[in-house]
mmCIF file as gemmi writes it, N, C-alpha and C atoms, coordinates in Angstrom:
data_model
loop_
_atom_site.group_PDB
_atom_site.id
_atom_site.type_symbol
_atom_site.label_atom_id
_atom_site.label_alt_id
_atom_site.label_comp_id
_atom_site.label_asym_id
_atom_site.label_entity_id
_atom_site.label_seq_id
_atom_site.pdbx_PDB_ins_code
_atom_site.Cartn_x
_atom_site.Cartn_y
_atom_site.Cartn_z
_atom_site.occupancy
_atom_site.B_iso_or_equiv
_atom_site.pdbx_formal_charge
_atom_site.auth_seq_id
_atom_site.auth_asym_id
_atom_site.pdbx_PDB_model_num
ATOM 1 N N . MET Axp A 1 ? -8.756 -5.979 6.295 1 0 ? 1 A 1
ATOM 2 C CA . MET Axp A 1 ? -7.825 -5.247 5.462 1 0 ? 1 A 1
ATOM 3 C C . MET Axp A 1 ? -6.518 -5.067 6.244 1 0 ? 1 A 1
ATOM 4 N N . PHE Axp A 2 ? -5.418 -5.38 5.59 1 0 ? 2 A 1
ATOM 5 C CA . PHE Axp A 2 ? -4.086 -5.172 6.145 1 0 ? 2 A 1
ATOM 6 C C . PHE Axp A 2 ? -3.439 -4.038 5.351 1 0 ? 2 A 1
ATOM 7 N N . VAL Axp A 3 ? -2.82 -3.094 6.066 1 0 ? 3 A 1
ATOM 8 C CA . VAL Axp A 3 ? -2.288 -1.89 5.437 1 0 ? 3 A 1
ATOM 9 C C . VAL Axp A 3 ? -0.831 -1.704 5.835 1 0 ? 3 A 1
ATOM 10 N N . GLY Axp A 4 ? -0.016 -1.317 4.862 1 0 ? 4 A 1
ATOM 11 C CA . GLY Axp A 4 ? 1.357 -0.948 5.132 1 0 ? 4 A 1
ATOM 12 C C . GLY Axp A 4 ? 1.54 0.523 4.805 1 0 ? 4 A 1
ATOM 13 N N . ILE Axp A 5 ? 2.253 1.25 5.637 1 0 ? 5 A 1
ATOM 14 C CA . ILE Axp A 5 ? 2.48 2.677 5.406 1 0 ? 5 A 1
ATOM 15 C C . ILE Axp A 5 ? 3.97 2.967 5.511 1 0 ? 5 A 1
ATOM 16 N N . ASP Axp A 6 ? 4.502 3.532 4.454 1 0 ? 6 A 1
ATOM 17 C CA . ASP Axp A 6 ? 5.893 3.973 4.417 1 0 ? 6 A 1
ATOM 18 C C . ASP Axp A 6 ? 5.884 5.47 4.726 1 0 ? 6 A 1
ATOM 19 N N . VAL Axp A 7 ? 6.665 5.878 5.706 1 0 ? 7 A 1
ATOM 20 C CA . VAL Axp A 7 ? 6.667 7.268 6.165 1 0 ? 7 A 1
ATOM 21 C C . VAL Axp A 7 ? 7.962 7.958 5.756 1 0 ? 7 A 1
ATOM 22 N N . SER Axp A 8 ? 7.833 9.135 5.199 1 0 ? 8 A 1
ATOM 23 C CA . SER Axp A 8 ? 9.001 9.976 4.965 1 0 ? 8 A 1
ATOM 24 C C . SER Axp A 8 ? 8.712 11.348 5.56 1 0 ? 8 A 1
ATOM 25 N N . LYS Axp A 9 ? 9.651 12.233 5.479 1 0 ? 9 A 1
ATOM 26 C CA . LYS Axp A 9 ? 9.494 13.56 6.081 1 0 ? 9 A 1
ATOM 27 C C . LYS Axp A 9 ? 8.272 14.303 5.551 1 0 ? 9 A 1
ATOM 28 N N . ASP Axp A 10 ? 8.006 14.187 4.243 1 0 ? 10 A 1
ATOM 29 C CA . ASP Axp A 10 ? 6.947 14.981 3.618 1 0 ? 10 A 1
ATOM 30 C C . ASP Axp A 10 ? 5.715 14.209 3.176 1 0 ? 10 A 1
ATOM 31 N N . GLN Axp A 11 ? 5.808 12.863 3.136 1 0 ? 11 A 1
ATOM 32 C CA . GLN Axp A 11 ? 4.653 12.124 2.622 1 0 ? 11 A 1
ATOM 33 C C . GLN Axp A 11 ? 4.502 10.753 3.258 1 0 ? 11 A 1
ATOM 34 N N . LEU Axp A 12 ? 3.3 10.208 3.085 1 0 ? 12 A 1
ATOM 35 C CA . LEU Axp A 12 ? 2.972 8.859 3.515 1 0 ? 12 A 1
ATOM 36 C C . LEU Axp A 12 ? 2.587 8.085 2.264 1 0 ? 12 A 1
ATOM 37 N N . GLU Axp A 13 ? 3.109 6.88 2.13 1 0 ? 13 A 1
ATOM 38 C CA . GLU Axp A 13 ? 2.695 6.024 1.025 1 0 ? 13 A 1
ATOM 39 C C . GLU Axp A 13 ? 2.024 4.808 1.631 1 0 ? 13 A 1
ATOM 40 N N . ARG Axp A 14 ? 0.749 4.657 1.302 1 0 ? 14 A 1
ATOM 41 C CA . ARG Axp A 14 ? -0.069 3.592 1.873 1 0 ? 14 A 1
ATOM 42 C C . ARG Axp A 14 ? -0.278 2.513 0.818 1 0 ? 14 A 1
ATOM 43 N N . ALA Axp A 15 ? -0.207 1.256 1.224 1 0 ? 15 A 1
ATOM 44 C CA . ALA Axp A 15 ? -0.473 0.136 0.321 1 0 ? 15 A 1
ATOM 45 C C . ALA Axp A 15 ? -1.383 -0.853 1.031 1 0 ? 15 A 1
ATOM 46 N N . TRP Axp A 16 ? -2.324 -1.411 0.292 1 0 ? 16 A 1
ATOM 47 C CA . TRP Axp A 16 ? -3.231 -2.405 0.842 1 0 ? 16 A 1
ATOM 48 C C . TRP Axp A 16 ? -3.696 -3.329 -0.266 1 0 ? 16 A 1
ATOM 49 N N . ARG Axp A 17 ? -4.047 -4.549 0.094 1 0 ? 17 A 1
ATOM 50 C CA . ARG Axp A 17 ? -4.482 -5.541 -0.882 1 0 ? 17 A 1
ATOM 51 C C . ARG Axp A 17 ? -5.997 -5.632 -0.879 1 0 ? 17 A 1
ATOM 52 N N . THR Axp A 18 ? -6.558 -5.685 -2.07 1 0 ? 18 A 1
ATOM 53 C CA . THR Axp A 18 ? -7.985 -5.873 -2.262 1 0 ? 18 A 1
ATOM 54 C C . THR Axp A 18 ? -8.168 -7.12 -3.123 1 0 ? 18 A 1
ATOM 55 N N . PRO Axp A 19 ? -9.393 -7.611 -3.275 1 0 ? 19 A 1
ATOM 56 C CA . PRO Axp A 19 ? -9.604 -8.766 -4.147 1 0 ? 19 A 1
ATOM 57 C C . PRO Axp A 19 ? -9.135 -8.515 -5.592 1 0 ? 19 A 1
ATOM 58 N N . SER Axp A 20 ? -9.122 -7.266 -6.012 1 0 ? 20 A 1
ATOM 59 C CA . SER Axp A 20 ? -8.697 -6.954 -7.38 1 0 ? 20 A 1
ATOM 60 C C . SER Axp A 20 ? -7.201 -6.654 -7.484 1 0 ? 20 A 1
ATOM 61 N N . GLY Axp A 21 ? -6.472 -6.718 -6.375 1 0 ? 21 A 1
ATOM 62 C CA . GLY Axp A 21 ? -5.03 -6.513 -6.422 1 0 ? 21 A 1
ATOM 63 C C . GLY Axp A 21 ? -4.525 -5.485 -5.425 1 0 ? 21 A 1
ATOM 64 N N . LEU Axp A 22 ? -3.244 -5.163 -5.57 1 0 ? 22 A 1
ATOM 65 C CA . LEU Axp A 22 ? -2.596 -4.214 -4.675 1 0 ? 22 A 1
ATOM 66 C C . LEU Axp A 22 ? -2.985 -2.786 -5.035 1 0 ? 22 A 1
ATOM 67 N N . LYS Axp A 23 ? -3.331 -2.004 -4.033 1 0 ? 23 A 1
ATOM 68 C CA . LYS Axp A 23 ? -3.684 -0.594 -4.219 1 0 ? 23 A 1
ATOM 69 C C . LYS Axp A 23 ? -2.662 0.255 -3.484 1 0 ? 23 A 1
ATOM 70 N N . ARG Axp A 24 ? -2.405 1.443 -4.013 1 0 ? 24 A 1
ATOM 71 C CA . ARG Axp A 24 ? -1.47 2.376 -3.376 1 0 ? 24 A 1
ATOM 72 C C . ARG Axp A 24 ? -2.032 3.789 -3.417 1 0 ? 24 A 1
ATOM 73 N N . ALA Axp A 25 ? -1.67 4.558 -2.42 1 0 ? 25 A 1
ATOM 74 C CA . ALA Axp A 25 ? -2.048 5.965 -2.374 1 0 ? 25 A 1
ATOM 75 C C . ALA Axp A 25 ? -0.939 6.738 -1.684 1 0 ? 25 A 1
ATOM 76 N N . ARG Axp A 26 ? -0.671 7.914 -2.153 1 0 ? 26 A 1
ATOM 77 C CA . ARG Axp A 26 ? 0.35 8.786 -1.57 1 0 ? 26 A 1
ATOM 78 C C . ARG Axp A 26 ? -0.357 9.999 -0.983 1 0 ? 26 A 1
ATOM 79 N N . LEU Axp A 27 ? 0.022 10.354 0.246 1 0 ? 27 A 1
ATOM 80 C CA . LEU Axp A 27 ? -0.586 11.482 0.948 1 0 ? 27 A 1
ATOM 81 C C . LEU Axp A 27 ? 0.496 12.404 1.468 1 0 ? 27 A 1
ATOM 82 N N . ALA Axp A 28 ? 0.173 13.672 1.57 1 0 ? 28 A 1
ATOM 83 C CA . ALA Axp A 28 ? 1.079 14.613 2.227 1 0 ? 28 A 1
ATOM 84 C C . ALA Axp A 28 ? 1.084 14.287 3.719 1 0 ? 28 A 1
ATOM 85 N N . TYR Axp A 29 ? 2.229 14.426 4.373 1 0 ? 29 A 1
ATOM 86 C CA . TYR Axp A 29 ? 2.335 14.144 5.796 1 0 ? 29 A 1
ATOM 87 C C . TYR Axp A 29 ? 1.978 15.413 6.57 1 0 ? 29 A 1
ATOM 88 N N . GLN Axp A 30 ? 0.669 15.682 6.619 1 0 ? 30 A 1
ATOM 89 C CA . GLN Axp A 30 ? 0.133 16.875 7.272 1 0 ? 30 A 1
ATOM 90 C C . GLN Axp A 30 ? -1.04 16.471 8.157 1 0 ? 30 A 1
ATOM 91 N N . GLU Axp A 31 ? -1.401 17.32 9.075 1 0 ? 31 A 1
ATOM 92 C CA . GLU Axp A 31 ? -2.469 17.025 10.042 1 0 ? 31 A 1
ATOM 93 C C . GLU Axp A 31 ? -3.772 16.607 9.367 1 0 ? 31 A 1
ATOM 94 N N . ALA Axp A 32 ? -4.239 17.349 8.392 1 0 ? 32 A 1
ATOM 95 C CA . ALA Axp A 32 ? -5.512 17.029 7.734 1 0 ? 32 A 1
ATOM 96 C C . ALA Axp A 32 ? -5.448 15.665 7.06 1 0 ? 32 A 1
ATOM 97 N N . GLU Axp A 33 ? -4.34 15.351 6.435 1 0 ? 33 A 1
ATOM 98 C CA . GLU Axp A 33 ? -4.19 14.056 5.77 1 0 ? 33 A 1
ATOM 99 C C . GLU Axp A 33 ? -4.132 12.92 6.795 1 0 ? 33 A 1
ATOM 100 N N . ARG Axp A 34 ? -3.455 13.141 7.917 1 0 ? 34 A 1
ATOM 101 C CA . ARG Axp A 34 ? -3.402 12.115 8.965 1 0 ? 34 A 1
ATOM 102 C C . ARG Axp A 34 ? -4.801 11.827 9.493 1 0 ? 34 A 1
ATOM 103 N N . GLN Axp A 35 ? -5.578 12.863 9.728 1 0 ? 35 A 1
ATOM 104 C CA . GLN Axp A 35 ? -6.931 12.665 10.246 1 0 ? 35 A 1
ATOM 105 C C . GLN Axp A 35 ? -7.823 11.967 9.212 1 0 ? 35 A 1
ATOM 106 N N . ALA Axp A 36 ? -7.663 12.303 7.944 1 0 ? 36 A 1
ATOM 107 C CA . ALA Axp A 36 ? -8.422 11.625 6.883 1 0 ? 36 A 1
ATOM 108 C C . ALA Axp A 36 ? -8.018 10.151 6.811 1 0 ? 36 A 1
ATOM 109 N N . LEU Axp A 37 ? -6.744 9.877 7.007 1 0 ? 37 A 1
ATOM 110 C CA . LEU Axp A 37 ? -6.263 8.501 6.988 1 0 ? 37 A 1
ATOM 111 C C . LEU Axp A 37 ? -6.877 7.703 8.137 1 0 ? 37 A 1
ATOM 112 N N . VAL Axp A 38 ? -6.975 8.296 9.31 1 0 ? 38 A 1
ATOM 113 C CA . VAL Axp A 38 ? -7.619 7.636 10.448 1 0 ? 38 A 1
ATOM 114 C C . VAL Axp A 38 ? -9.041 7.226 10.076 1 0 ? 38 A 1
ATOM 115 N N . ALA Axp A 39 ? -9.763 8.109 9.429 1 0 ? 39 A 1
ATOM 116 C CA . ALA Axp A 39 ? -11.138 7.797 9.019 1 0 ? 39 A 1
ATOM 117 C C . ALA Axp A 39 ? -11.175 6.65 8.012 1 0 ? 39 A 1
ATOM 118 N N . ARG Axp A 40 ? -10.225 6.629 7.078 1 0 ? 40 A 1
ATOM 119 C CA . ARG Axp A 40 ? -10.187 5.585 6.05 1 0 ? 40 A 1
ATOM 120 C C . ARG Axp A 40 ? -9.8 4.22 6.61 1 0 ? 40 A 1
ATOM 121 N N . LEU Axp A 41 ? -9.067 4.197 7.703 1 0 ? 41 A 1
ATOM 122 C CA . LEU Axp A 41 ? -8.525 2.946 8.219 1 0 ? 41 A 1
ATOM 123 C C . LEU Axp A 41 ? -9.354 2.318 9.329 1 0 ? 41 A 1
ATOM 124 N N . GLN Axp A 42 ? -10.568 2.761 9.52 1 0 ? 42 A 1
ATOM 125 C CA . GLN Axp A 42 ? -11.404 2.246 10.598 1 0 ? 42 A 1
ATOM 126 C C . GLN Axp A 42 ? -11.672 0.745 10.491 1 0 ? 42 A 1
ATOM 127 N N . THR Axp A 43 ? -11.628 0.169 9.299 1 0 ? 43 A 1
ATOM 128 C CA . THR Axp A 43 ? -11.897 -1.263 9.137 1 0 ? 43 A 1
ATOM 129 C C . THR Axp A 43 ? -10.622 -2.095 9.026 1 0 ? 43 A 1
ATOM 130 N N . ALA Axp A 44 ? -9.478 -1.489 9.206 1 0 ? 44 A 1
ATOM 131 C CA . ALA Axp A 44 ? -8.207 -2.217 9.081 1 0 ? 44 A 1
ATOM 132 C C . ALA Axp A 44 ? -8.053 -3.232 10.209 1 0 ? 44 A 1
ATOM 133 N N . GLN Axp A 45 ? -7.547 -4.409 9.855 1 0 ? 45 A 1
ATOM 134 C CA . GLN Axp A 45 ? -7.268 -5.437 10.855 1 0 ? 45 A 1
ATOM 135 C C . GLN Axp A 45 ? -5.879 -5.247 11.451 1 0 ? 45 A 1
ATOM 136 N N . ARG Axp A 46 ? -4.96 -4.724 10.665 1 0 ? 46 A 1
ATOM 137 C CA . ARG Axp A 46 ? -3.603 -4.453 11.124 1 0 ? 46 A 1
ATOM 138 C C . ARG Axp A 46 ? -3.005 -3.366 10.253 1 0 ? 46 A 1
ATOM 139 N N . ILE Axp A 47 ? -2.313 -2.43 10.866 1 0 ? 47 A 1
ATOM 140 C CA . ILE Axp A 47 ? -1.624 -1.359 10.151 1 0 ? 47 A 1
ATOM 141 C C . ILE Axp A 47 ? -0.162 -1.429 10.556 1 0 ? 47 A 1
ATOM 142 N N . VAL Axp A 48 ? 0.696 -1.639 9.581 1 0 ? 48 A 1
ATOM 143 C CA . VAL Axp A 48 ? 2.13 -1.713 9.838 1 0 ? 48 A 1
ATOM 144 C C . VAL Axp A 48 ? 2.778 -0.456 9.287 1 0 ? 48 A 1
ATOM 145 N N . VAL Axp A 49 ? 3.452 0.279 10.158 1 0 ? 49 A 1
ATOM 146 C CA . VAL Axp A 49 ? 4.112 1.519 9.774 1 0 ? 49 A 1
ATOM 147 C C . VAL Axp A 49 ? 5.614 1.274 9.812 1 0 ? 49 A 1
ATOM 148 N N . GLU Axp A 50 ? 6.285 1.609 8.726 1 0 ? 50 A 1
ATOM 149 C CA . GLU Axp A 50 ? 7.732 1.442 8.68 1 0 ? 50 A 1
ATOM 150 C C . GLU Axp A 50 ? 8.398 2.49 9.565 1 0 ? 50 A 1
ATOM 151 N N . ALA Axp A 51 ? 9.252 2.033 10.466 1 0 ? 51 A 1
ATOM 152 C CA . ALA Axp A 51 ? 10.001 2.949 11.318 1 0 ? 51 A 1
ATOM 153 C C . ALA Axp A 51 ? 11.059 3.65 10.472 1 0 ? 51 A 1
ATOM 154 N N . THR Axp A 52 ? 10.977 4.968 10.41 1 0 ? 52 A 1
ATOM 155 C CA . THR Axp A 52 ? 11.842 5.745 9.516 1 0 ? 52 A 1
ATOM 156 C C . THR Axp A 52 ? 12.47 6.905 10.278 1 0 ? 52 A 1
ATOM 157 N N . GLY Axp A 53 ? 13.454 6.635 11.074 1 0 ? 53 A 1
ATOM 158 C CA . GLY Axp A 53 ? 14.201 7.684 11.75 1 0 ? 53 A 1
ATOM 159 C C . GLY Axp A 53 ? 13.388 8.622 12.618 1 0 ? 53 A 1
ATOM 160 N N . GLY Axp A 54 ? 12.275 8.144 13.146 1 0 ? 54 A 1
ATOM 161 C CA . GLY Axp A 54 ? 11.458 8.977 14.021 1 0 ? 54 A 1
ATOM 162 C C . GLY Axp A 54 ? 10.282 9.653 13.343 1 0 ? 54 A 1
ATOM 163 N N . TYR Axp A 55 ? 10.278 9.73 12.017 1 0 ? 55 A 1
ATOM 164 C CA . TYR Axp A 55 ? 9.167 10.368 11.315 1 0 ? 55 A 1
ATOM 165 C C . TYR Axp A 55 ? 7.849 9.63 11.541 1 0 ? 55 A 1
ATOM 166 N N . GLU Axp A 56 ? 7.949 8.358 11.88 1 0 ? 56 A 1
ATOM 167 C CA . GLU Axp A 56 ? 6.747 7.542 12.053 1 0 ? 56 A 1
ATOM 168 C C . GLU Axp A 56 ? 6.047 7.803 13.381 1 0 ? 56 A 1
ATOM 169 N N . ARG Axp A 57 ? 6.713 8.393 14.35 1 0 ? 57 A 1
ATOM 170 C CA . ARG Axp A 57 ? 6.173 8.502 15.713 1 0 ? 57 A 1
ATOM 171 C C . ARG Axp A 57 ? 4.834 9.224 15.787 1 0 ? 57 A 1
ATOM 172 N N . LEU Axp A 58 ? 4.71 10.34 15.118 1 0 ? 58 A 1
ATOM 173 C CA . LEU Axp A 58 ? 3.455 11.094 15.163 1 0 ? 58 A 1
ATOM 174 C C . LEU Axp A 58 ? 2.314 10.295 14.538 1 0 ? 58 A 1
ATOM 175 N N . LEU Axp A 59 ? 2.573 9.629 13.417 1 0 ? 59 A 1
ATOM 176 C CA . LEU Axp A 59 ? 1.531 8.824 12.771 1 0 ? 59 A 1
ATOM 177 C C . LEU Axp A 59 ? 1.124 7.655 13.656 1 0 ? 59 A 1
ATOM 178 N N . VAL Axp A 60 ? 2.093 6.943 14.222 1 0 ? 60 A 1
ATOM 179 C CA . VAL Axp A 60 ? 1.773 5.808 15.096 1 0 ? 60 A 1
ATOM 180 C C . VAL Axp A 60 ? 0.956 6.285 16.297 1 0 ? 60 A 1
ATOM 181 N N . ALA Axp A 61 ? 1.331 7.393 16.881 1 0 ? 61 A 1
ATOM 182 C CA . ALA Axp A 61 ? 0.576 7.941 18.018 1 0 ? 61 A 1
ATOM 183 C C . ALA Axp A 61 ? -0.841 8.32 17.613 1 0 ? 61 A 1
ATOM 184 N N . THR Axp A 62 ? -0.988 8.938 16.451 1 0 ? 62 A 1
ATOM 185 C CA . THR Axp A 62 ? -2.318 9.345 15.962 1 0 ? 62 A 1
ATOM 186 C C . THR Axp A 62 ? -3.207 8.124 15.756 1 0 ? 62 A 1
ATOM 187 N N . LEU Axp A 63 ? -2.665 7.084 15.126 1 0 ? 63 A 1
ATOM 188 C CA . LEU Axp A 63 ? -3.44 5.869 14.869 1 0 ? 63 A 1
ATOM 189 C C . LEU Axp A 63 ? -3.774 5.143 16.169 1 0 ? 63 A 1
ATOM 190 N N . ALA Axp A 64 ? -2.816 5.067 17.083 1 0 ? 64 A 1
ATOM 191 C CA . ALA Axp A 64 ? -3.048 4.398 18.364 1 0 ? 64 A 1
ATOM 192 C C . ALA Axp A 64 ? -4.096 5.135 19.195 1 0 ? 64 A 1
ATOM 193 N N . GLU Axp A 65 ? -4.031 6.462 19.212 1 0 ? 65 A 1
ATOM 194 C CA . GLU Axp A 65 ? -5.02 7.253 19.964 1 0 ? 65 A 1
ATOM 195 C C . GLU Axp A 65 ? -6.424 7.049 19.427 1 0 ? 65 A 1
ATOM 196 N N . ALA Axp A 66 ? -6.526 6.72 18.134 1 0 ? 66 A 1
ATOM 197 C CA . ALA Axp A 66 ? -7.821 6.461 17.519 1 0 ? 66 A 1
ATOM 198 C C . ALA Axp A 66 ? -8.283 5.016 17.757 1 0 ? 66 A 1
ATOM 199 N N . GLY Axp A 67 ? -7.447 4.245 18.463 1 0 ? 67 A 1
ATOM 200 C CA . GLY Axp A 67 ? -7.809 2.857 18.774 1 0 ? 67 A 1
ATOM 201 C C . GLY Axp A 67 ? -7.589 1.891 17.627 1 0 ? 67 A 1
ATOM 202 N N . LEU Axp A 68 ? -6.777 2.274 16.655 1 0 ? 68 A 1
ATOM 203 C CA . LEU Axp A 68 ? -6.536 1.413 15.509 1 0 ? 68 A 1
ATOM 204 C C . LEU Axp A 68 ? -5.397 0.431 15.797 1 0 ? 68 A 1
ATOM 205 N N . PRO Axp A 69 ? -5.421 -0.749 15.164 1 0 ? 69 A 1
ATOM 206 C CA . PRO Axp A 69 ? -4.434 -1.797 15.419 1 0 ? 69 A 1
ATOM 207 C C . PRO Axp A 69 ? -3.114 -1.53 14.696 1 0 ? 69 A 1
ATOM 208 N N . VAL Axp A 70 ? -2.294 -0.658 15.233 1 0 ? 70 A 1
ATOM 209 C CA . VAL Axp A 70 ? -1.071 -0.222 14.571 1 0 ? 70 A 1
ATOM 210 C C . VAL Axp A 70 ? 0.165 -0.789 15.25 1 0 ? 70 A 1
ATOM 211 N N . VAL Axp A 71 ? 1.148 -1.141 14.432 1 0 ? 71 A 1
ATOM 212 C CA . VAL Axp A 71 ? 2.468 -1.544 14.915 1 0 ? 71 A 1
ATOM 213 C C . VAL Axp A 71 ? 3.505 -0.844 14.06 1 0 ? 71 A 1
ATOM 214 N N . ALA Axp A 72 ? 4.676 -0.582 14.636 1 0 ? 72 A 1
ATOM 215 C CA . ALA Axp A 72 ? 5.781 -0.001 13.873 1 0 ? 72 A 1
ATOM 216 C C . ALA Axp A 72 ? 6.806 -1.098 13.65 1 0 ? 72 A 1
ATOM 217 N N . SER Axp A 73 ? 7.188 -1.295 12.394 1 0 ? 73 A 1
ATOM 218 C CA . SER Axp A 73 ? 8.208 -2.293 12.082 1 0 ? 73 A 1
ATOM 219 C C . SER Axp A 73 ? 9.569 -1.723 12.453 1 0 ? 73 A 1
ATOM 220 N N . PRO Axp A 74 ? 10.53 -2.587 12.72 1 0 ? 74 A 1
ATOM 221 C CA . PRO Axp A 74 ? 11.844 -2.092 13.1 1 0 ? 74 A 1
ATOM 222 C C . PRO Axp A 74 ? 12.63 -1.497 11.94 1 0 ? 74 A 1
ATOM 223 N N . GLY Axp A 75 ? 12.146 -1.637 10.723 1 0 ? 75 A 1
ATOM 224 C CA . GLY Axp A 75 ? 12.853 -1.104 9.568 1 0 ? 75 A 1
ATOM 225 C C . GLY Axp A 75 ? 13.992 -2.018 9.144 1 0 ? 75 A 1
ATOM 226 N N . PRO Axp A 76 ? 14.688 -1.617 8.077 1 0 ? 76 A 1
ATOM 227 C CA . PRO Axp A 76 ? 15.764 -2.485 7.562 1 0 ? 76 A 1
ATOM 228 C C . PRO Axp A 76 ? 16.975 -2.487 8.469 1 0 ? 76 A 1
C-alpha cells in the first residue's frame, strides 16, 4: 500500500489506492489521531507526506519513530 498525506494546520488528508479505487480519509491533526494513523499504516510500503510550511514535521517524526517508511516531499 502506498499512501499520500496532505498536512495542514488542523487536519490530515490521507489518500491511498486499493483494487477498488482511490480511497480518502480526513483526520484531525491531534495526538490521538496521529497515533491511530500509525496503527493503520503498519502495512504501508511507502508514505509520502507533503511538506507544508513545517506542519508536516511532527507527523513525519511520529511515523519515522514508529519505523514506518515515510518521506516528505519538497512540496510545490
